C-alpha positions as CSV (number, residue, x, y, z in Angstrom):
1,M,0.0,0.1,0.1
2,G,3.1,2.3,0.5
3,E,4.2,1.9,-2.5
4,I,0.7,2.9,-4.5
5,T,0.3,6.0,-2.4
6,S,4.3,7.0,-2.7
7,A,4.4,7.2,-6.5
8,V,5.6,10.3,-8.3
9,L,4.4,11.7,-11.5
10,P,6.6,13.1,-13.8
11,E,7.0,16.7,-14.0
12,M,7.3,17.2,-17.4
13,L,8.2,20.8,-17.6
14,S,9.7,21.1,-20.9
15,V,7.2,18.9,-22.7
16,W,4.1,21.4,-21.0
17,Q,5.9,23.9,-22.3
18,E,6.6,23.0,-25.4
19,T,3.2,21.3,-26.4
20,L,0.9,23.4,-24.4
21,F,3.2,26.7,-24.0
22,W,2.2,26.6,-20.3
23,Q,3.7,24.8,-17.2
24,P,2.0,24.4,-14.1
25,D,3.9,26.3,-11.1
26,N,5.0,25.0,-7.8
27,E,1.8,24.7,-5.9
28,Q,-0.2,23.3,-9.3
29,Q,2.3,20.5,-9.6
30,M,2.1,19.6,-5.6
31,Q,-1.7,19.5,-6.4
32,F,-1.6,17.6,-9.4
33,Q,1.0,14.6,-7.0
34,R,-1.4,15.0,-4.4
35,L,-4.2,14.2,-7.1
36,Y,-2.6,11.5,-8.4
37,E,-1.9,10.0,-5.0
38,L,-5.7,10.4,-3.7
39,I,-7.1,8.4,-7.1
40,L,-5.0,5.7,-6.6
41,E,-6.3,5.3,-3.4
42,G,-9.9,6.0,-3.9
43,N,-9.2,3.6,-6.9
44,R,-9.1,0.4,-4.5
45,Q,-12.8,0.9,-3.7
46,F,-14.3,2.7,-6.4
47,N,-12.3,1.6,-9.7
48,L,-11.7,5.1,-11.0
49,T,-9.6,4.2,-13.6
50,R,-7.2,1.7,-15.4
51,I,-4.9,4.6,-15.9
52,T,-2.6,4.3,-12.5
53,E,1.4,4.3,-14.0
54,P,2.9,7.8,-13.1
55,E,3.8,8.5,-16.7
56,N,0.2,7.3,-18.5
57,F,-1.7,9.1,-15.7
58,W,0.3,12.4,-16.4
59,E,-0.6,12.2,-20.2
60,K,-4.2,10.8,-20.6
61,H,-5.6,12.6,-17.2
62,L,-3.4,15.1,-16.7
63,W,-2.1,16.7,-20.2
64,D,-4.8,15.3,-22.1
65,S,-7.6,17.3,-19.7
66,L,-5.7,20.7,-20.3
67,R,-4.8,20.1,-24.1
68,G,-8.4,20.0,-24.7
69,V,-9.3,23.1,-22.9
70,M,-6.2,25.1,-23.6
71,P,-7.8,27.4,-26.1
72,A,-10.4,28.2,-23.6
73,L,-7.5,28.8,-20.7
74,K,-5.9,31.2,-23.3
75,E,-8.8,33.5,-23.9
76,E,-7.7,35.9,-20.9
77,G,-9.6,38.7,-22.4
78,K,-12.7,37.0,-22.4
79,V,-12.8,35.5,-18.9
80,N,-13.5,37.2,-15.4
81,S,-13.8,36.1,-12.3
82,S,-17.5,35.0,-12.6
83,F,-16.2,32.3,-15.3
84,K,-18.2,29.1,-14.8
85,A,-17.3,25.8,-16.4
86,I,-19.0,22.1,-16.0
87,D,-17.6,19.0,-16.3
88,I,-20.3,16.7,-17.5
89,G,-20.1,13.1,-16.6
90,S,-17.0,13.9,-14.6
91,G,-16.3,10.4,-13.3
92,A,-13.1,10.2,-11.4
93,G,-12.8,14.2,-11.8
94,F,-11.5,14.9,-15.4
95,P,-11.2,16.8,-16.8
96,G,-12.8,19.1,-14.6
97,L,-10.0,18.8,-11.6
98,P,-6.7,19.5,-13.5
99,V,-8.8,22.5,-14.7
100,A,-9.9,23.9,-11.2
101,I,-6.5,23.2,-10.3
102,T,-5.0,25.4,-13.1
103,K,-7.4,28.0,-12.8
104,P,-8.4,29.1,-9.7
105,D,-10.3,31.9,-10.4
106,W,-12.7,29.9,-12.5
107,T,-16.3,28.6,-10.7
108,V,-16.0,24.6,-11.8
109,T,-18.7,22.0,-11.4
110,L,-18.2,18.4,-11.4
111,L,-21.4,16.9,-12.4
112,D,-22.0,13.0,-12.2
113,G,-24.9,10.6,-11.8
114,T,-23.3,8.4,-9.1
115,S,-23.8,9.1,-5.4
116,K,-20.4,7.2,-4.3
117,K,-18.0,9.1,-7.1
118,I,-19.7,12.4,-6.3
119,A,-18.6,11.5,-2.4
120,F,-15.7,10.8,-3.7
121,L,-15.3,13.8,-5.5
122,S,-16.0,15.9,-2.4
123,T,-13.3,14.4,-0.8
124,L,-11.1,14.9,-3.5
125,I,-12.3,18.8,-3.4
126,N,-11.7,19.0,0.4
127,D,-8.2,17.2,0.1
128,L,-7.1,19.7,-2.8
129,H,-8.2,23.0,-0.9
130,L,-10.0,23.5,-4.0
131,T,-12.5,26.7,-2.9
132,N,-13.4,27.0,-6.4
133,A,-14.7,23.5,-7.0
134,T,-18.0,21.6,-6.4
135,A,-19.6,18.2,-6.9
136,L,-23.2,17.9,-8.2
137,I,-25.1,14.7,-8.0
138,G,-26.9,14.7,-11.1
139,R,-27.6,13.9,-14.7
140,A,-27.2,16.4,-17.6
141,E,-30.9,15.9,-18.8
142,E,-32.3,16.2,-15.1
143,I,-30.4,19.9,-14.2
144,R,-30.6,21.7,-17.5
145,K,-34.1,21.7,-17.2
146,Q,-33.5,23.7,-13.5
147,K,-33.3,27.6,-13.8
148,Q,-29.6,27.7,-11.8
149,H,-27.8,25.9,-14.5
150,R,-29.9,26.1,-17.9
151,Q,-27.9,28.1,-19.3
152,Q,-26.0,29.7,-17.1
153,Y,-22.3,28.1,-17.6
154,D,-19.6,29.6,-20.1
155,L,-17.8,26.4,-20.6
156,A,-19.0,22.8,-20.9
157,L,-16.6,20.2,-20.7
158,I,-17.2,16.3,-22.1
159,R,-15.3,13.6,-21.8
160,A,-16.1,9.8,-23.5
161,V,-20.1,10.1,-22.7
162,G,-22.0,9.0,-25.7
163,S,-22.0,9.8,-28.9
164,A,-21.2,13.3,-30.0
165,S,-24.7,14.5,-30.6
166,A,-25.7,13.1,-27.3
167,C,-22.7,15.1,-25.8
168,A,-24.1,18.1,-27.7
169,E,-27.2,17.6,-26.3
170,Y,-26.2,17.5,-23.1
171,A,-23.8,20.3,-22.8
172,L,-25.4,23.4,-25.2
173,P,-28.7,23.7,-23.0
174,L,-26.5,24.5,-20.2
175,L,-24.4,27.3,-21.8
176,K,-24.6,30.8,-21.9
177,T,-25.2,32.5,-25.5
178,Q,-21.8,32.5,-27.2
179,G,-20.7,30.0,-24.3
180,Q,-18.5,27.1,-25.5
181,A,-19.3,23.3,-25.6
182,I,-15.5,20.9,-25.5
183,L,-16.3,17.3,-26.7
184,Y,-13.1,15.3,-25.8
185,R,-12.8,12.5,-28.7
186,G,-10.4,9.9,-30.0
187,H,-10.3,9.1,-33.7
188,W,-12.5,11.7,-35.8
189,T,-14.0,11.6,-39.0
190,D,-15.5,13.8,-41.7
191,E,-18.8,11.4,-41.5
192,E,-18.8,12.3,-37.9
193,T,-18.7,15.8,-38.6
194,E,-21.6,15.5,-41.0
195,A,-23.8,13.7,-38.5
196,L,-23.3,16.0,-35.9
197,T,-23.9,19.4,-37.8
198,P,-27.5,19.6,-38.0
199,A,-27.9,18.3,-34.2
200,V,-25.8,20.9,-33.1
201,E,-27.9,23.7,-35.0
202,K,-31.0,22.6,-33.7
203,L,-29.5,23.2,-30.6
204,G,-28.7,26.6,-31.4
205,G,-25.0,26.1,-31.9
206,A,-22.5,25.6,-34.5
207,I,-19.2,23.6,-35.1
208,E,-16.2,26.6,-34.5
209,S,-13.4,24.2,-35.1
210,I,-12.0,20.2,-34.8
211,E,-8.4,20.1,-33.6
212,G,-6.7,17.0,-34.3
213,F,-3.7,16.0,-32.1
214,T,-1.5,13.4,-30.5
215,T,-0.6,12.4,-27.0
216,P,3.3,13.9,-26.5
217,L,4.6,10.1,-24.6
218,T,2.7,7.5,-26.7
219,Q,1.2,9.4,-29.9
220,G,-2.4,8.4,-29.0
221,V,-5.2,10.0,-31.3
222,R,-7.2,12.3,-30.2
223,H,-9.7,15.1,-31.3
224,C,-11.6,18.4,-29.7
225,I,-14.4,19.2,-30.8
226,Y,-15.4,23.2,-30.1
227,L,-18.9,24.4,-30.6
228,R,-20.0,27.7,-30.3
229,K,-23.6,28.4,-28.7
230,I,-25.2,31.1,-30.9
231,S,-28.8,31.2,-29.6
232,A,-31.3,30.0,-26.8
233,T,-31.8,26.4,-27.3
234,S,-35.6,25.3,-27.3
235,V,-37.7,24.9,-24.5
236,E,-38.3,21.5,-26.1
237,I,-35.0,20.0,-25.7
238,P,-34.2,18.0,-23.5
239,R,-36.1,15.1,-24.3
240,P,-36.6,13.0,-21.1
241,V,-33.9,11.2,-19.4
242,G,-32.5,8.5,-21.1
243,V,-33.2,9.6,-24.6
244,P,-30.8,12.0,-25.4
245,V,-31.3,11.4,-29.3
């Protein structure tokens, strides 16, 4: 047990800088390390992730989380202290927790439908002293009907949760006009873009850009789909829980 909790993340400062033109400061580096230790501890009970080896964890959870959101992180001129982000289907806290660590002036909500995961995420938030993060139990289909969540967020992050069209339908109703949704995907095709476009338009959005890239250590293929909320989502959407598409 001691060997697991003493596992040390690689710093990778030069890789951060070369790939994202950014690197964590000392405090953020310590928070990443503590997050890693807490995930390893929680993994024994909750089976949170298969990615536990230090370099894999760094690449597939920390780097991948921040690579996807980096364009939004750099829009400093458009961001103020009331900037609100939501991580839909947060699971073990990715990408939301690395984002909360990186942007302490943002408010980050971690949404998940499993009570045990939300309880664990709440513990993580407390242990990491993240005053800007909140764990919320619920499903996107439910909370986007609620006044305090519908069209209230500047940024919605959604990683590995269903089809791209379903992800768009989860995310866009939660966004303010001109808000952005980021869909984290693996491989992506032109056919998927064609299928996604009408679904996004129906939700009052548009596909702003699609970025393909490879991870720096294992050269894994990744894509991020950036959606922009153009107009209010129809009140007929969302459909009932469990009927996202």
